[in-house]
N, CA, C and O of each residue as an XYZ file, in Angstrom:
1016
protein
N     198.531    100.504     97.299
C     197.347     99.652     97.050
C     197.277     98.676     98.209
O     198.298     98.121     98.616
N     196.020     98.451     98.774
C     195.910     97.408     99.810
C     196.328     96.072     99.190
O     196.092     95.804     98.012
N     196.968     95.237    100.041
C     197.566     93.986     99.497
C     196.402     93.087     99.086
O     196.436     92.500     98.005
N     195.381     92.969     99.918
C     194.261     91.999     99.517
C     192.951     92.610     99.125
O     192.087     91.950     98.546
N     192.807     93.862     99.438
C     191.591     94.669     99.167
C     191.944     95.442     97.841
O     192.004     96.671     97.846
N     192.169     94.725     96.744
C     192.612     95.420     95.515
C     191.548     96.255     94.882
O     191.880     97.123     94.075
N     190.316     96.063     95.181
C     189.234     96.887     94.512
C     188.944     98.199     95.281
O     188.132     99.002     94.823
N     189.583     98.422     96.418
C     189.498     99.640     97.123
C     189.813    100.865     96.257
O     190.919    100.999     95.735
N     188.806    101.770     96.112
C     188.888    103.014     95.343
C     189.020    102.794     93.759
O     189.240    103.749     93.014
N     188.881    101.556     93.314
C     188.866    101.318     91.879
C     187.530    101.614     91.308
O     186.530    101.657     92.026
N     187.495    101.827     89.988
C     186.255    102.143     89.290
C     185.801    100.945     88.458
O     186.504    100.556     87.525
N     184.644    100.348     88.770
C     184.164     99.193     87.988
C     182.987     99.521     87.186
O     182.001    100.021     87.728
N     183.019     99.285     85.970
C     181.893     99.549     84.955
C     181.258     98.190     84.732
O     181.929     97.277     84.252
N     179.941     98.021     85.075
C     179.176     96.846     84.838
C     178.159     96.996     83.815
O     177.154     97.665     84.056
N     178.339     96.409     82.650
C     177.444     96.489     81.485
C     176.385     95.450     81.715
O     176.719     94.274     81.571
N     175.103     95.746     82.067
C     174.133     94.785     82.436
C     174.029     94.758     83.972
O     173.577     93.784     84.574
N     174.448     95.823     84.545
C     174.484     95.853     86.053
C     173.258     96.217     86.788
O     173.295     96.405     88.004
N     172.086     96.332     86.044
C     170.889     96.793     86.659
C     170.023     95.701     87.203
O     169.015     95.957     87.861
N     170.436     94.412     86.913
C     169.607     93.267     87.403
C     170.442     92.040     87.345
O     171.519     91.980     86.751
N     169.842     90.993     88.045
C     170.381     89.637     87.957
C     171.873     89.663     88.476
O     172.250     90.412     89.377
N     172.667     88.777     87.818
C     174.129     88.612     88.243
C     174.826     89.939     88.188
O     175.602     90.209     89.104
N     174.642     90.769     87.245
C     175.286     92.071     87.152
C     175.019     92.954     88.290
O     175.906     93.672     88.751
N     173.793     92.925     88.773
C     173.434     93.768     89.980
C     174.154     93.201     91.125
O     174.699     93.982     91.905
N     174.226     91.867     91.331
C     175.014     91.285     92.344
C     176.489     91.607     92.359
O     177.086     91.809     93.417
N     177.087     91.654     91.143
C     178.440     92.039     91.044
C     178.631     93.479     91.485
O     179.645     93.820     92.095
N     177.627     94.350     91.169
C     177.698     95.757     91.621
C     177.730     95.799     93.170
O     178.551     96.508     93.752
N     176.860     95.061     93.808
C     176.827     94.986     95.298
C     178.132     94.487     95.797
O     178.735     95.105     96.675
N     178.570     93.447     95.299
C     179.895     92.885     95.725
C     181.116     93.855     95.538
O     181.988     93.999     96.396
N     181.091     94.482     94.376
C     182.180     95.495     94.166
C     182.114     96.611     95.174
O     183.136     97.076     95.679
N     180.917     97.033     95.461
C     180.793     98.199     96.415
C     181.323     97.691     97.868
O     182.064     98.376     98.572
N     180.872     96.473     98.201
C     181.328     95.936     99.449
C     182.829     95.700     99.573
O     183.386     95.550    100.661
N     183.444     95.675     98.410
C     184.903     95.505     98.360
C     185.585     96.937     98.165
O     186.762     97.042     97.820
N     184.821     97.943     98.392
C     185.427     99.333     98.403
C     185.461     99.983     97.063
O     186.027    101.073     96.979
N     184.903     99.427     95.962
C     185.004    100.037     94.642
C     183.967    101.050     94.459
O     182.898    101.043     95.069
N     184.341    101.967     93.552
C     183.402    102.909     92.952
C     182.706    102.177     91.739
O     183.396    101.544     90.941
N     181.373    102.263     91.609
C     180.623    101.406     90.715
C     179.870    102.366     89.717
O     179.315    103.388     90.121
N     179.877    101.997     88.434
C     178.976    102.547     87.363
C     178.237    101.391     86.681
O     178.846    100.531     86.044
N     177.011    101.395     86.822
C     176.126    100.313     86.157
C     175.559    100.906     84.927
O     175.220    102.089     84.889
N     175.442    100.032     83.829
C     174.847    100.369     82.608
C     173.638     99.439     82.315
O     173.750     98.214     82.335
N     172.529    100.057     82.054
C     171.290     99.336     81.732
C     170.855     99.675     80.305
O     171.455    100.544     79.673
N     169.892     99.052     79.823
C     169.387     99.227     78.437
C     168.571    100.470     78.320
O     168.391    100.940     77.196
N     168.048    101.063     79.397
C     167.315    102.251     79.453
C     167.630    103.120     80.614
O     168.136    102.679     81.646
N     167.307    104.408     80.418
C     167.591    105.344     81.515
C     166.866    104.974     82.811
O     167.375    105.114     83.923
N     165.660    104.497     82.589
C     164.765    104.253     83.668
C     165.354    103.006     84.526
O     165.360    103.012     85.757
N     165.831    101.971     83.762
C     166.366    100.791     84.463
C     167.671    101.203     85.241
O     167.885    100.744     86.363
N     168.483    102.017     84.668
C     169.667    102.465     85.319
C     169.347    103.295     86.596
O     169.922    103.071     87.661
N     168.447    104.218     86.449
C     168.100    105.062     87.533
C     167.506    104.301     88.721
O     167.809    104.576     89.882
N     166.630    103.313     88.374
C     166.022    102.470     89.436
C     167.100    101.698     90.155
O     167.154    101.706     91.385
N     168.003    100.997     89.372
C     169.009    100.241     90.016
C     170.000    101.119     90.897
O     170.431    100.691     91.968
N     170.322    102.301     90.419
C     171.204    103.191     91.201
C     170.486    103.505     92.529
O     171.065    103.401     93.610
N     169.228    103.885     92.406
C     168.423    104.306     93.594
C     168.421    103.150     94.550
O     168.637    103.368     95.742
N     168.189    101.912     94.104
C     168.206    100.717     95.049
C     169.547    100.517     95.701
O     169.637    100.274     96.904
N     170.584    100.620     94.908
C     171.899    100.467     95.469
C     172.269    101.522     96.433
O     172.899    101.215     97.445
N     171.922    102.747     96.193
C     172.183    103.831     97.136
C     171.413    103.629     98.431
O     171.907    103.960     99.509
N     170.262    103.111     98.334
C     169.484    102.803     99.529
C     170.120    101.757    100.454
O     170.006    101.811    101.679
N     170.813    100.781     99.784
C     171.549     99.796    100.578
C     172.957    100.191    100.923
O     173.513     99.683    101.897
N     173.568    101.096    100.145
C     174.947    101.528    100.405
C     175.016    103.059    100.315
O     175.524    103.605     99.335
N     174.506    103.739    101.337
C     174.284    105.173    101.172
C     175.665    105.928    101.112
O     175.680    107.096    100.723
N     176.779    105.314    101.472
C     178.060    105.965    101.499
C     178.840    105.665    100.187
O     179.877    106.275     99.925
N     178.345    104.759     99.408
C     179.128    104.378     98.219
C     178.974    105.345     97.122
O     178.014    106.113     97.057
N     180.020    105.297     96.178
C     180.017    106.086     94.910
C     179.407    105.204     93.874
O     179.994    104.195     93.484
N     178.186    105.583     93.402
C     177.441    104.736     92.521
C     176.811    105.766     91.404
O     176.236    106.806     91.723
N     176.991    105.347     90.108
C     176.391    106.143     89.075
C     175.774    105.175     88.054
O     176.047    103.976     88.122
N     174.987    105.637     87.151
C     174.314    104.969     86.183
C     174.348    105.495     84.763
O     174.294    106.703     84.528
N     174.441    104.553     83.803
C     174.377    104.961     82.376
C     173.470    104.077     81.637
O     173.131    102.987     82.099
N     173.046    104.540     80.440
C     172.086    103.671     79.658
C     172.679    103.522     78.214
O     173.297    104.438     77.670
N     172.461    102.375     77.669
C     172.831    102.055     76.248
C     171.997    100.863     75.763
O     171.983     99.783     76.353
N     171.344    101.116     74.716
C     170.566     99.984     74.063
C     171.485     99.226     73.240
O     171.910     99.723     72.197
N     171.839     98.036     73.624
C     172.788     97.188     72.908
C     172.244     96.588     71.564
O     172.993     96.020     70.769
N     170.953     96.741     71.363
C     170.354     96.151     70.152
C     170.302     97.101     69.023
O     169.819     96.727     67.954
N     170.779     98.356     69.176
C     170.597     99.353     68.137
C     171.825     99.257     67.175
O     172.930     98.923     67.602
N     171.613     99.539     65.951
C     172.724     99.504     65.008
C     173.946    100.462     65.310
O     175.073    100.263     64.856
N     173.611    101.493     66.103
C     174.592    102.412     66.506
C     175.292    102.058     67.832
O     175.787    102.934     68.542
N     175.319    100.727     68.150
C     175.727    100.360     69.460
C     177.207    100.677     69.785
O     177.562    100.926     70.937
N     178.066    100.661     68.728
C     179.471    100.967     69.061
C     179.624    102.410     69.410
O     180.246    102.762     70.412
N     179.027    103.291     68.538
C     179.118    104.744     68.883
C     178.483    105.086     70.195
O     178.962    105.947     70.933
N     177.325    104.356     70.503
C     176.606    104.686     71.759
C     177.449    104.217     72.954
O     177.507    104.890     73.984
N     178.100    103.059     72.805
C     179.011    102.540     73.921
C     180.219    103.412     74.061
O     180.703    103.582     75.180
N     180.711    103.947     73.055
C     181.916    104.864     73.087
C     181.459    106.061     73.896
O     182.190    106.491     74.788
N     180.380    106.580     73.653
C     179.847    107.807     74.460
C     179.749    107.382     75.868
O     180.248    108.092     76.741
N     179.123    106.238     76.174
C     178.983    105.779     77.554
C     180.290    105.642     78.274
O     180.444    106.079     79.415
N     181.275    105.001     77.564
C     182.634    104.794     78.185
C     183.236    106.216     78.543
O     183.838    106.414     79.598
N     183.037    107.145     77.626
C     183.592    108.426     77.844
C     182.930    109.170     79.056
O     183.584    109.894     79.807
N     181.601    108.943     79.189
C     180.831    109.470     80.332
C     181.281    108.836     81.602
O     181.299    109.492     82.643
N     181.639    107.611     81.561
C     182.076    106.920     82.763
C     183.378    107.439     83.413
O     183.564    107.358     84.627
N     184.322    108.009     82.504
C     185.505    108.457     82.914
C     186.509    107.384     83.093
O     186.363    106.328     82.478
N     187.565    107.577     83.925
C     188.596    106.562     84.054
C     188.041    105.303     84.806
O     187.540    105.359     85.929
N     188.192    104.119     84.037
C     187.747    102.902     84.508
C     188.892    101.890     84.779
O     189.886    101.897     84.053
N     188.775    101.064     85.759
C     189.795    100.119     85.998
C     189.370     98.699     85.642
O     190.223     97.885     85.287
N     188.061     98.368     85.726
C     187.584     97.060     85.398
C     186.273     97.156     84.631
O     185.438     98.002     84.950
N     186.076     96.319     83.642
C     184.756     96.248     82.928
C     184.285     94.816     83.132
O     185.035     93.853     82.975
N     182.919     94.713     83.516
C     182.221     93.391     83.600
C     181.077     93.502     82.738
O     180.340     94.488     82.746
N     180.900     92.376     81.901
C     179.870     92.324     80.874
C     178.963     91.133     81.178
O     179.303     89.977     80.923
N     177.788     91.464     81.736
C     176.739     90.485     82.030
C     175.482     90.682     81.231
O     174.548     89.894     81.375
N     175.412     91.679     80.406
C     174.136     91.986     79.724
C     173.811     90.886     78.744
O     174.676     90.194     78.206
N     172.451     90.760     78.536
C     171.950     89.749     77.555
C     170.884     90.385     76.699
O     170.070     91.168     77.188
N     170.885     90.068     75.482
C     169.756     90.504     74.625
C     168.780     89.403     74.507
O     169.033     88.316     75.027
N     167.661     89.610     73.847
C     166.573     88.641     73.784
C     166.957     87.522     72.808
O     167.095     87.682     71.595
N     167.117     86.349     73.489
C     167.536     85.145     72.634
C     166.404     84.101     72.673
O     165.554     84.184     73.559
N     166.359     83.195     71.820
C     165.332     82.178     71.802
C     165.625     81.057     72.945
O     166.785     80.774     73.247
N     164.605     80.494     73.506
C     164.776     79.463     74.508
C     165.176     78.152     73.879
O     166.173     78.039     73.167
N     164.334     77.144     74.181
C     164.614     75.792     73.798
C     164.065     75.649     72.308
O     162.898     75.332     72.075
N     164.995     75.908     71.339
C     164.638     75.806     69.892
C     165.705     74.944     69.165
O     166.890     75.278     69.137
N     165.242     73.856     68.596
C     166.116     73.054     67.802
C     166.707     73.770     66.619
O     166.014     74.600     66.032
N     167.913     73.517     66.230
C     168.608     74.285     65.216
C     167.828     74.339     63.907
O     167.882     75.339     63.190
N     167.103     73.268     63.593
C     166.457     73.258     62.298
C     165.174     74.196     62.361
O     164.555     74.469     61.333
N     164.801     74.676     63.607
C     163.583     75.502     63.795
C     164.001     76.962     64.040
O     163.135     77.823     64.192
N     165.291     77.254     64.081
C     165.708     78.669     64.346
C     165.236     79.560     63.186
O     165.332     79.207     62.011
N     164.738     80.700     63.570
C     164.256     81.688     62.561
C     165.419     82.637     62.170
O     166.390     82.774     62.914
N     165.303     83.269     61.020
C     166.341     84.294     60.759
C     166.578     85.370     61.860
O     167.675     85.886     62.078
N     165.349     85.668     62.572
C     165.470     86.648     63.650
C     166.299     86.037     64.887
O     167.024     86.735     65.595
N     166.122     84.745     65.056
C     166.877     84.097     66.167
C     168.324     84.160     65.766
O     169.139     84.571     66.592
N     168.715     83.783     64.557
C     170.068     83.783     64.208
C     170.642     85.214     64.249
O     171.788     85.381     64.664
N     169.930     86.194     63.856
C     170.376     87.537     63.951
C     170.648     87.996     65.340
O     171.603     88.728     65.600
N     169.798     87.558     66.238
C     169.949     87.896     67.712
C     171.233     87.367     68.204
O     171.956     88.036     68.943
N     171.554     86.081     67.775
C     172.873     85.506     68.215
C     174.011     86.250     67.601
O     174.995     86.513     68.292
N     173.940     86.617     66.317
C     174.933     87.446     65.714
C     175.139     88.755     66.487
O     176.269     89.165     66.748
N     174.013     89.407     66.848
C     174.142     90.608     67.664
C     174.888     90.491     68.877
O     175.715     91.336     69.220
N     174.586     89.349     69.609
C     175.208     89.070     70.892
C     176.707     88.955     70.678
O     177.482     89.555     71.424
N     177.130     88.200     69.678
C     178.613     88.052     69.493
C     179.235     89.322     69.106
O     180.323     89.629     69.594
N     178.618     90.108     68.244
C     179.220     91.365     67.835
C     179.312     92.351     68.969
O     180.321     93.051     69.052
N     178.349     92.462     69.841
C     178.360     93.323     71.027
C     179.503     92.973     71.893
O     180.226     93.856     72.354
N     179.701     91.683     72.140
C     180.801     91.233     72.984
C     182.115     91.726     72.384
O     182.940     92.255     73.129
N     182.354     91.584     71.104
C     183.543     92.052     70.452
C     183.723     93.579     70.575
O     184.832     94.081     70.760
N     182.589     94.296     70.463
C     182.688     95.756     70.507
C     183.036     96.137     71.989
O     183.847     97.041     72.186
N     182.477     95.508     72.983
C     182.790     95.784     74.319
C     184.307     95.607     74.619
O     184.934     96.442     75.270
N     184.882     94.432     74.090
C     186.306     94.163     74.217
C     187.111     95.270     73.541
O     188.094     95.762     74.094
N     186.688     95.653     72.349
C     187.432     96.728     71.547
C     187.485     98.031     72.362
O     188.531     98.680     72.401
N     186.372     98.430     73.016
C     186.276     99.658     73.796
C     187.071     99.630     75.095
O     187.708    100.599     75.509
N     186.984     98.385     75.744
C     187.699     98.167     76.893
C     189.190     98.333     76.622
O     189.885     98.944     77.434
N     189.669     97.849     75.588
C     191.080     97.985     75.145
C     191.398     99.443     75.004
O     192.513     99.849     75.335
N     190.471    100.264     74.527
C     190.738    101.652     74.323
C     190.776    102.412     75.580
O     191.588    103.330     75.697
N     189.928    102.092     76.578
C     189.704    102.998     77.718
C     190.288    102.425     78.975
O     190.467    103.204     79.910
N     190.602    101.189     79.113
C     191.223    100.668     80.354
C     192.703    100.901     80.408
O     193.319    100.880     79.343
N     193.320    101.115     81.495
C     194.719    101.152     81.619
C     195.370     99.805     81.093
O     194.878     98.704     81.339
N     196.446     99.982     80.396
C     197.100     98.728     79.892
C     198.068     98.191     80.827
O     199.277     98.272     80.607
N     197.561     97.618     81.913
C     198.336     96.888     82.946
C     197.565     95.777     83.543
O     196.360     95.662     83.321
N     198.239     94.932     84.314
C     197.631     93.748     84.823
C     196.674     94.006     86.027
O     195.977     93.103     86.492
N     196.672     95.210     86.482
C     195.767     95.679     87.577
C     194.336     95.803     86.943
O     193.375     95.778     87.712
N     194.148     95.922     85.723
C     192.900     96.121     85.135
C     192.365     94.939     84.389
O     193.167     94.136     83.912
N     191.048     94.763     84.248
C     190.566     93.522     83.671
C     189.253     93.751     82.963
O     188.510     94.687     83.258
N     188.976     92.815     81.964
C     187.665     92.716     81.416
C     187.119     91.278     81.642
O     187.742     90.280     81.280
N     185.917     91.239     82.264
C     185.299     89.960     82.571
C     184.007     89.676     81.830
O     183.021     90.389     82.016
N     183.994     88.704     81.040
C     182.822     88.323     80.218
C     181.993     87.248     80.933
O     182.385     86.747     81.987
N     180.838     86.903     80.340
C     179.942     85.877     80.870
C     179.630     84.830     79.849
O     179.253     85.160     78.725
N     179.780     83.531     80.214
C     179.380     82.451     79.341
C     178.187     81.664     79.962
O     177.250     82.286     80.462
N     178.210     80.332     79.936
C     177.202     79.607     80.586
C     177.456     78.048     80.540
O     178.098     77.593     79.594
N     177.017     77.289     81.443
C     177.290     75.926     81.550
C     176.778     75.137     80.302
O     177.228     74.015     80.068
N     175.870     75.699     79.530
C     175.329     75.045     78.367
C     176.466     74.763     77.342
O     176.338     73.860     76.516
N     177.593     75.552     77.403
C     178.685     75.336     76.505
C     179.324     73.965     76.673
O     179.874     73.430     75.710
N     179.272     73.385     77.856
C     179.855     72.090     78.089
C     178.787     71.018     78.399
O     179.101     69.833     78.290
N     177.592     71.355     78.766
C     176.605     70.445     79.056
C     175.245     70.856     78.347
O     174.271     71.243     78.992
N     175.261     70.745     77.045
C     174.105     71.197     76.323
C     173.070     70.149     76.391
O     173.367     68.999     76.711
N     171.770     70.532     76.078
C     170.683     69.725     76.014
C     169.803     70.066     74.829
O     169.984     71.167     74.308
N     168.872     69.259     74.337
C     168.142     69.509     73.169
C     167.606     70.944     73.127
O     167.085     71.471     74.110
N     167.761     71.556     71.933
C     167.152     72.843     71.791
C     168.126     74.037     72.174
O     167.713     75.197     72.170
N     169.300     73.747     72.469
C     170.303     74.732     72.977
C     171.416     75.007     71.996
O     172.433     75.567     72.406
N     171.300     74.657     70.741
C     172.422     74.856     69.847
C     172.905     76.320     69.780
O     174.106     76.575     69.875
N     171.994     77.263     69.620
C     172.393     78.589     69.527
C     173.050     79.115     70.768
O     174.095     79.764     70.728
N     172.380     78.803     71.924
C     172.942     79.247     73.227
C     174.275     78.585     73.462
O     175.172     79.253     73.976
N     174.474     77.353     73.135
C     175.766     76.677     73.354
C     176.844     77.279     72.430
O     177.996     77.455     72.827
N     176.461     77.567     71.268
C     177.422     78.245     70.358
C     177.882     79.589     70.836
O     179.060     79.919     70.696
N     176.979     80.391     71.405
C     177.367     81.723     71.975
C     178.285     81.516     73.152
O     179.332     82.151     73.284
N     177.833     80.556     74.050
C     178.569     80.386     75.271
C     180.005     79.883     75.030
O     180.942     80.344     75.681
N     180.171     78.934     74.089
C     181.459     78.378     73.807
C     182.242     79.412     73.058
O     183.429     79.585     73.335
N     181.638     80.116     72.117
C     182.402     81.214     71.412
C     182.990     82.214     72.324
O     184.110     82.680     72.117
N     182.213     82.574     73.387
C     182.786     83.563     74.321
C     184.004     83.037     75.049
O     184.935     83.787     75.341
N     183.997     81.734     75.343
C     185.187     81.184     75.941
C     186.423     81.222     75.113
O     187.525     81.528     75.568
N     186.179     80.884     73.820
C     187.313     80.961     72.909
C     187.859     82.367     72.697
O     189.063     82.595     72.584
N     186.865     83.339     72.646
C     187.263     84.740     72.459
C     188.095     85.254     73.578
O     189.072     85.969     73.361
N     187.710     84.889     74.815
C     188.437     85.466     76.028
C     189.873     84.994     76.027
O     190.746     85.724     76.495
N     190.162     83.784     75.512
C     191.516     83.374     75.456
C     192.345     84.094     74.458
O     193.515     84.365     74.729
N     191.806     84.426     73.303
C     192.466     85.226     72.340
C     192.610     86.674     72.724
O     193.589     87.329     72.367
N     191.599     87.194     73.481
C     191.672     88.572     73.918
C     192.891     88.664     74.946
O     193.617     89.658     74.954
N     193.079     87.622     75.784
C     194.162     87.728     76.733
C     195.491     87.982     76.088
O     196.363     88.602     76.698
N     195.676     87.516     74.859
C     196.855     87.794     74.087
C     196.825     89.072     73.374
O     197.818     89.799     73.344
N     195.734     89.369     72.806
C     195.618     90.617     72.023
C     195.731     91.842     72.991
O     196.344     92.848     72.634
N     195.145     91.751     74.198
C     195.058     92.986     74.982
C     196.145     92.944     76.165
O     196.133     93.827     77.022
N     197.002     91.991     76.193
C     198.003     91.874     77.350
C     198.795     93.234     77.477
O     199.134     93.880     76.485
N     199.034     93.575     78.634
C     198.940     92.881     79.886
C     197.521     93.074     80.596
O     197.300     92.592     81.707
N     196.638     93.763     79.928
C     195.278     93.909     80.471
C     194.692     92.463     80.554
O     194.938     91.694     79.624
N     193.965     92.062     81.564
C     193.599     90.750     81.728
C     192.186     90.545     81.321
O     191.346     91.414     81.555
N     191.877     89.395     80.701
C     190.546     89.084     80.285
C     190.144     87.690     80.718
O     190.902     86.741     80.514
N     188.921     87.537     81.335
C     188.456     86.167     81.779
C     187.008     86.163     81.433
O     186.386     87.146     81.029
N     186.498     84.896     81.639
C     185.068     84.649     81.488
C     184.523     83.816     82.606
O     185.155     82.858     83.052
N     183.338     84.183     83.063
C     182.636     83.329     84.058
C     181.658     82.448     83.415
O     180.932     82.823     82.494
N     181.651     81.137     83.971
C     180.783     80.192     83.442
C     179.816     79.721     84.635
O     180.106     78.788     85.384
N     178.612     80.486     84.728
C     177.705     80.038     85.801
C     176.896     78.832     85.410
O     176.744     78.575     84.216
N     176.381     78.094     86.328
C     175.488     77.069     86.139
C     174.060     77.581     86.323
O     173.790     78.712     85.919
N     173.169     76.857     86.880
C     171.796     77.361     87.111
C     171.837     78.376     88.276
O     172.320     78.110     89.376
N     171.287     79.562     87.937
C     171.123     80.619     88.940
C     169.689     81.106     88.853
O     169.338     81.830     87.922
N     168.880     80.732     89.784
C     167.435     80.869     89.678
C     166.937     82.276     90.129
O     165.868     82.702     89.692
N     167.687     82.996     90.989
C     167.214     84.318     91.429
C     167.685     85.376     90.446
O     168.269     86.374     90.867
N     167.454     85.194     89.161
C     167.661     86.305     88.188
C     166.433     86.492     87.333
O     165.521     85.667     87.389
N     166.373     87.561     86.531
C     165.233     87.813     85.759
C     165.064     86.832     84.549
O     164.031     86.778     83.883
N     166.190     86.051     84.321
C     166.105     85.136     83.139
C     164.981     84.089     83.293
O     164.541     83.510     82.301
N     164.510     83.842     84.554
C     163.454     82.938     84.760
C     162.084     83.465     84.944
O     161.170     82.738     85.330
N     161.929     84.725     84.671
C     160.691     85.495     84.968
C     159.462     84.861     84.116
O     158.292     85.028     84.460
N     159.811     84.176     83.063
C     158.678     83.700     82.173
C     158.219     82.304     82.668
O     157.348     81.708     82.035
N     158.736     81.803     83.700
C     158.268     80.494     84.210
C     157.309     80.682     85.478
O     157.447     81.631     86.250
N     156.424     79.797     85.614
C     155.447     79.929     86.755
C     156.189     79.615     88.035
O     157.255     78.999     88.044
N     155.575     80.068     89.116
C     156.115     79.802     90.510
C     156.196     78.315     90.716
O     157.174     77.796     91.255
N     155.129     77.614     90.269
C     154.965     76.191     90.510
C     156.134     75.533     89.838
O     156.819     74.725     90.466
N     156.396     75.841     88.586
C     157.505     75.262     87.843
C     158.822     75.504     88.472
O     159.628     74.581     88.588
N     159.083     76.734     88.894
C     160.360     77.142     89.497
C     160.549     76.253     90.848
O     161.634     75.752     91.142
N     159.498     76.128     91.555
C     159.575     75.487     92.884
C     159.911     74.041     92.582
O     160.769     73.476     93.260
N     159.319     73.449     91.657
C     159.606     72.008     91.326
C     161.056     71.857     90.786
O     161.766     70.903     91.103
N     161.444     72.826     89.973
C     162.756     72.727     89.397
C     163.788     72.913     90.448
O     164.778     72.182     90.504
N     163.557     73.929     91.319
C     164.478     74.247     92.446
C     164.672     72.918     93.362
O     165.772     72.554     93.780
N     163.565     72.313     93.590
C     163.675     71.051     94.477
C     164.393     69.999     93.753
O     165.167     69.281     94.386
N     164.218     69.827     92.468
C     165.023     68.774     91.633
C     166.408     69.063     91.654
O     167.219     68.142     91.755
N     166.812     70.396     91.558
C     168.185     70.709     91.524
C     168.888     70.567     92.901
O     170.082     70.277     92.982
N     168.064     70.793     94.018
C     168.584     70.524     95.405
C     168.962     69.076     95.618
O     169.947     68.759     96.284
N     168.130     68.177     95.019
C     168.370     66.737     95.086
C     169.552     66.277     94.231
O     170.236     65.312     94.574
N     169.788     66.973     93.117
C     170.672     66.544     92.123
C     172.164     67.171     92.401
O     173.168     66.464     92.316
N     172.209     68.390     92.699
C     173.501     69.043     92.815
C     174.277     68.709     94.087
O     173.690     68.683     95.169
N     175.633     68.444     93.978
C     176.367     68.139     95.130
C     176.337     69.186     96.264
O     176.504     68.859     97.439
N     176.120     70.448     95.870
C     175.936     71.497     96.902
C     174.600     71.527     97.551
O     174.425     72.216     98.555
N     173.613     70.786     97.007
C     172.322     70.707     97.562
C     171.486     71.951     97.133
O     170.426     72.199     97.707
N     171.927     72.674     96.198
C     171.182     73.855     95.774
C     171.650     74.303     94.396
O     172.772     74.017     93.978
N     170.736     75.036     93.680
C     171.239     75.870     92.531
C     172.056     77.093     93.062
O     172.030     77.388     94.257
N     172.706     77.724     92.238
C     173.519     78.888     92.562
C     172.567     80.066     92.915
O     171.402     80.137     92.522
N     173.173     80.951     93.673
C     172.553     82.201     93.961
C     173.425     83.371     93.492
O     174.649     83.265     93.423
N     172.755     84.500     93.168
C     173.537     85.564     92.574
C     174.683     86.043     93.570
O     175.784     86.396     93.147
N     174.368     86.033     94.852
C     175.455     86.517     95.767
C     176.690     85.596     95.795
O     177.794     86.018     96.137
N     176.477     84.394     95.443
C     177.585     83.399     95.281
C     178.345     83.630     93.993
O     179.560     83.830     94.003
N     177.613     83.600     92.865
C     178.254     83.697     91.611
C     178.970     85.026     91.426
O     179.971     85.111     90.714
N     178.461     86.034     92.057
C     179.160     87.318     91.893
C     180.545     87.355     92.493
O     181.365     88.196     92.125
N     180.807     86.453     93.410
C     182.213     86.384     93.963
C     183.184     85.907     92.878
O     184.367     86.243     92.933
N     182.717     85.137     91.902
C     183.675     84.780     90.826
C     184.153     85.971     90.010
O     185.311     86.016     89.596
N     183.290     86.913     89.782
C     183.658     88.176     89.063
C     184.625     88.993     89.926
O     185.564     89.574     89.381
N     184.434     89.060     91.256
C     185.294     89.736     92.133
C     186.687     89.177     92.075
O     187.687     89.884     91.951
N     186.697     87.782     92.177
C     188.031     87.135     92.048
C     188.781     87.574     90.810
O     189.921     88.031     90.891
N     188.167     87.439     89.718
C     188.757     87.752     88.373
C     189.276     89.191     88.383
O     190.348     89.448     87.834
N     188.606     90.069     88.945
C     189.102     91.493     89.006
C     190.316     91.615     89.958
O     191.227     92.393     89.676
N     190.343     90.892     91.033
C     191.414     91.010     92.043
C     192.668     90.279     91.822
O     193.741     90.756     92.192
N     192.573     89.058     91.192
C     193.767     88.188     90.982
C     194.528     88.559     89.725
O     194.169     88.188     88.607
N     195.586     89.301     89.957
C     196.405     89.865     88.885
C     197.164     88.723     88.153
O     197.843     89.004     87.166
N     197.073     87.465     88.595
C     197.703     86.431     87.912
C     196.742     85.637     87.139
O     197.086     84.546     86.684
N     195.528     86.117     86.954
C     194.429     85.382     86.248
C     194.099     86.120     84.940
O     193.657     87.268     84.915
N     194.349     85.362     83.853
C     193.922     85.877     82.486
C     193.759     84.705     81.500
O     194.433     83.677     81.562
N     192.830     84.946     80.609
C     192.553     83.857     79.645
C     191.856     82.702     80.242
O     191.875     81.630     79.636
N     191.205     82.820     81.436
C     190.629     81.738     82.192
C     189.103     81.660     82.110
O     188.405     82.664     81.961
N     188.626     80.436     82.214
C     187.238     80.215     82.324
C     187.006     79.830     83.800
O     187.459     78.769     84.230
N     186.343     80.635     84.541
C     186.103     80.383     85.987
C     184.653     79.844     86.121
O     183.694     80.531     85.769
N     184.531     78.729     86.585
C     183.232     77.969     86.677
C     182.634     77.978     88.080
O     183.312     77.683     89.065
N     181.399     78.311     88.146
C     180.712     78.334     89.413
C     179.279     77.668     89.124
O     178.358     78.344     88.665
N     179.157     76.416     89.395
C     178.023     75.716     88.867
C     177.448     74.541     89.750
O     176.872     73.569     89.261
N     177.654     74.718     91.049
C     177.102     73.844     91.965
C     177.530     72.336     91.946
O     176.899     71.462     92.540
N     178.630     72.120     91.227
C     179.050     70.745     90.975
C     178.209     70.008     89.905
O     178.116     68.781     89.869
N     177.591     70.868     89.020
C     176.698     70.346     88.013
C     177.417     69.357     87.111
O     176.795     68.421     86.609
N     178.690     69.540     86.898
C     179.459     68.689     86.002
C     179.690     67.311     86.451
O     180.125     66.453     85.682
N     179.389     67.066     87.765
C     179.551     65.833     88.371
C     178.278     64.929     88.393
O     178.316     63.778     88.831
N     177.161     65.508     87.902
C     175.976     64.829     87.952
C     175.576     64.175     86.667
O     174.526     63.536     86.600
């Protein structure tokens, strides 16, 4: 194994790898010499992302899978997908289901609460299947995704903060349950070049981006290409497990 290029020839499965941070992790893993399989919610989204990645990296080994994480059969469907992927060394989970935005807890609907329940359950299922399919050694890893709202909430974010903080607690317990397989979680701050902001107008995003540039110590919100590096680090550092790795533009200092 290369001493510092530890992802060379390794197989990385990215659940949610068709867009946003997950797509950036796919690009970064490829540039680190990995073989990459991305999983999207539909066959079309997976095929499109694979086509785009192959256009950028024509010599890379890239494949795509699909799985609708909102279906009641999600565990069985994910099991099939893991089997189709073959031998995997690392799993990255960046997928999101449809969650409410700024909604005070007293205004959450049963559907909102069910969406949160689904998100937590899917994360547990991914961990269960990773334990089943990944090699049981410290060279392999599972990396989950949280969010800065866990530590710096604002009004209307009770459900999102609950999910984000719950994921951080989960990853610490998983580090013990799944040892020596490593488990970590990334906590991004504001990352504006993802599909999560597609519902906002260009004018709003421009104003928000400028306000973040003035507020953040780095002078900018995060970018996918920067945040993706945190996932690469967690895959490569065999001494890292049960950790919350934060990449948030110094937001905690403001």
